[in-house]
C-alpha positions in Angstrom: 15.5 15.5 15.5 18.9 15.2 13.7 18.0 12.8 10.9 21.7 12.5 10.1 22.4 11.0 13.5 20.0 8.1 12.7 21.5 7.7 9.3 25.1 7.7 10.6 24.2 5.2 13.3 22.7 2.8 10.8 25.6 3.3 8.4 28.0 2.4 11.2 26.0 -0.8 12.0 26.3 -1.6 8.3 25.4 -4.6 6.2 27.4 -7.0 8.3 25.7 -5.9 11.5 22.2 -6.1 10.0 22.8 -9.6 8.7 24.1 -10.6 12.1 21.0 -9.2 13.8 18.8 -11.2 11.3 20.5 -14.4 12.4 19.3 -13.7 15.9 15.6 -13.3 14.7 13.4 -16.2 16.0 11.5 -16.1 12.6 14.8 -16.7 10.8 15.6 -19.6 13.0 12.1 -21.1 12.4 12.6 -20.9 8.6 16.1 -22.3 9.0 14.7 -25.3 10.9 12.2 -26.0 8.1 14.8 -25.5 5.4 17.0 -28.1 7.1 14.1 -30.5 7.2 12.7 -30.1 3.7 15.1 -27.9 1.7 15.0 -24.2 0.9 12.3 -24.3 -1.8 9.7 -25.9 0.3 10.7 -23.8 3.3 10.2 -20.7 1.3 6.7 -21.7 0.1 5.7 -22.8 3.6 7.0 -19.6 5.1 5.1 -17.5 2.6 1.9 -19.4 3.3 2.3 -19.0 7.0 3.1 -15.3 6.7 -0.2 -14.8 4.9 -2.0 -16.3 7.9 0.1 -14.4 10.5 -2.5 -11.9 11.8 -4.7 -11.7 14.9 -2.7 -14.4 16.6 -3.7 -15.9 19.9 -0.1 -16.2 21.0 3.2 -14.2 20.8 4.7 -14.0 17.3 7.9 -15.8 18.4 5.8 -18.7 19.8 3.7 -18.8 16.7 6.7 -19.3 14.4 8.2 -21.9 16.8 4.9 -23.8 16.8 5.0 -23.6 13.0 8.6 -24.9 12.8 7.9 -27.8 15.1 4.8 -28.8 13.0 6.6 -28.5 9.7 9.6 -30.5 10.9 7.3 -33.5 11.4 5.2 -32.9 8.2 5.9 -34.6 4.9 4.9 -32.1 2.3 5.4 -33.0 -1.4 5.4 -30.2 -3.9 3.1 -27.2 -3.8 -0.1 -29.1 -3.1 1.6 -30.8 -0.2 2.9 -27.5 1.2 -0.7 -26.0 1.1 -2.1 -29.1 2.8 0.6 -29.0 5.5 -0.1 -25.3 6.2 -3.8 -26.0 6.5 -3.1 -28.8 8.9 -0.9 -26.5 11.0 -3.7 -23.9 11.1 -6.1 -26.5 12.3 -3.8 -27.7 15.1 -2.0 -24.6 16.4 -3.9 -22.7 19.1 -2.3 -19.5 17.8 -4.6 -19.7 14.8 -7.8 -19.8 16.9 -8.9 -16.3 16.0 -10.5 -16.3 12.5 -9.1 -19.7 11.8 -11.3 -20.4 8.8 -10.5 -17.0 7.3 -6.8 -17.8 7.6 -7.3 -21.2 5.9 -9.2 -19.6 3.0 -6.4 -17.1 2.4 -3.9 -20.0 2.3 -6.0 -22.0 -0.1 -6.6 -19.0 -2.4 -2.9 -18.2 -2.5 -2.1 -21.8 -3.3 -4.6 -21.8 -6.1 -4.4 -18.3 -7.6 -0.7 -17.5 -7.0 0.5 -21.0 -7.9 2.8 -19.9 -10.7 4.7 -17.6 -8.5 4.8 -20.1 -5.6 6.0 -22.8 -8.0 8.8 -20.5 -9.2 9.7 -19.9 -5.5 9.7 -23.6 -4.8 12.0 -24.3 -7.7 14.3 -21.4 -7.1 14.1 -19.8 -3.6 17.1 -17.6 -4.4 15.0 -15.8 -7.0 13.8 -13.3 -4.4 17.2 -12.0 -3.7 17.4 -9.5 -6.6 13.7 -8.8 -6.8 10.6 -9.9 -4.8 8.1 -7.5 -6.5 6.9 -10.4 -8.7 6.0 -12.4 -5.6 4.3 -9.4 -3.9 2.3 -8.7 -7.0 1.2 -12.3 -7.4 0.1 -12.6 -3.8 -1.7 -9.3 -3.8 -3.7 -10.2 -6.9 -4.5 -13.6 -5.5 -5.8 -12.2 -2.2 -7.3 -9.0 -3.7 -5.2 -7.0 -1.2 -2.9 -4.0 -1.5 0.7 -4.9 -2.4 1.7 -2.8 0.7 -0.6 -4.7 3.1 1.2 -6.1 6.1 0.9 -9.9 5.5 1.8 -9.5 1.8 5.0 -7.7 2.4 5.7 -9.9 5.4 5.4 -12.9 3.1 8.2 -11.5 0.9 10.4 -11.0 3.9 9.9 -14.6 5.0 10.8 -15.7 1.4 14.0 -13.7 1.8 14.7 -15.5 5.1 14.4 -18.8 3.3 17.0 -17.6 0.7 19.2 -16.6 3.6 18.7 -20.0 5.2 19.9 -21.6 1.9 23.2 -20.0 2.6 22.8 -16.6 0.8 24.4 -14.2 3.3 23.6 -11.0 1.5 21.2 -8.1 1.7 17.7 -8.5 0.2 15.8 -6.9 -2.7 15.2 -3.2 -2.9 11.7 -3.4 -4.4 9.6 -4.5 -1.4 8.2 -2.3 1.4 8.2 -3.6 4.9 5.3 -4.5 7.2 4.6 -1.6 9.6 4.0 -3.2 13.0 4.1 -1.5 16.4 7.9 -1.8 16.8 8.6 -0.3 13.3 6.1 2.5 13.9 7.6 3.3 17.4 11.1 3.5 16.0 10.1 5.9 13.2 7.9 8.0 15.5 10.4 8.2 18.3 13.3 9.2 16.0 11.0 11.6 14.1 11.7 9.9 10.8 8.0 9.7 10.3 5.7 12.5 11.5 2.4 11.5 13.2 0.2 12.3 16.2 1.0 8.9 17.6 2.9 5.8 16.5 -0.4 4.0 16.3 -1.4 6.3 13.4 1.6 4.9 11.5 0.3 1.4 12.1 -3.2 2.2 10.9 -1.9 4.2 7.9 1.4 2.6 6.9 2.1 4.5 3.7 3.8 7.4 5.4 6.0 5.1 7.4 6.9 3.1 4.3 7.9 6.3 2.5 10.1 7.2 5.5 11.8 3.8 5.4 12.5 4.1 1.7 14.2 7.5 2.3 16.3 6.0 5.1 17.2 3.0 2.9 18.4 5.4 0.1 20.5 7.4 2.6 22.1 4.3 4.3 22.5 1.9 1.4 20.5 -0.8 3.3 17.3 -2.1 1.7 14.0 -1.7 3.6 13.6 -5.4 4.0 16.9 -5.4 6.0 16.2 -2.2 7.9 13.1 -3.9 9.3 15.4 -6.0 11.5 16.9 -2.9 13.2 13.4 -1.5 13.8 12.1 -4.7 15.1 15.0 -5.4 17.5 15.1 -1.8 18.9 11.6 -0.3 18.3 10.3 -1.6 21.6 12.9 0.3 23.7 11.2 3.8 23.6 7.8 2.1 24.1 8.6 -0.1 27.1 11.4 1.7 28.9 12.0 5.0 30.5 14.5 7.2 28.6 17.2 6.7 31.3 17.4 3.0 30.2 17.4 3.4 26.4 21.2 3.4 26.0 21.7 0.4 28.2 19.0 -1.5 26.3 20.4 -0.7 22.9 23.9 -1.8 24.0 22.4 -5.1 25.2 20.3 -5.7 22.0 22.9 -4.7 19.5 26.1 -5.6 21.4 27.0 -8.8 19.5 26.4 -7.3 16.1 27.3 -3.6 16.3 29.9 -1.4 17.9 29.1 0.3 21.3 29.3 3.7 19.6 26.7 2.7 17.0 24.4 1.3 19.7 24.7 4.5 21.8 24.1 6.8 18.8 21.0 4.9 17.9 19.7 5.1 21.4 20.4 8.8 21.5 18.4 9.3 18.3 15.2 8.3 20.2 13.4 11.5 21.3 9.9 10.6 22.4 8.2 7.8 24.3 5.7 5.8 22.3 2.6 6.1 24.4 
């Protein structure tokens, strides 16, 4: 694998292309809807609380966040206690939370209680995550007795960043947060050879190696991990779901509005292995 080919393709996509791709993300649009209804501070806190409960879902992730946005647009949360109550009500009502519903609710309640200082800071200044989000990750990991690299913790930081973006901050995110390693991220890193493993599934179950590979890629491209996540998520399904002959066509379709054809082709050609 020519690592420089991946680096060059992502450099060509650049900050503008990555921000453009984020604005097509259904999760971003869900947060934007809630921000328009309640303001960016409440949207940030609500998005963080929902991210902490976003595991073992009984529906597709896109549908889960759409369900959340619809519920929160109708809710009338007031302050941090109101945000926690609104999230608990959502978890009670949305069928996507059916698996381990009570455990999800306990996580939200514990975060609201034990990470309240950090959540209050986010409520009052949602733009505070743009330069650094480590303080939020650390507070949530302490509150939930979880690793600061665990999927829902770092995902919560990403959703807080999306709330800052929804407030009008069109800029790259903080450098001090790892990304959640889901199937699409793992498949991208495995297929391009950026992270070595027997299978992309090994990267999901043991994300540290994948997160290290992402940090190296971020340093080489000048794009923070939290933003690289969008490229992985938008293209990581291609070498998993499609035959190699269709990779270039799919990359052009996915990236076409936000990146040049040459960047899309170069990224597709960096894929070397099917994710099986």
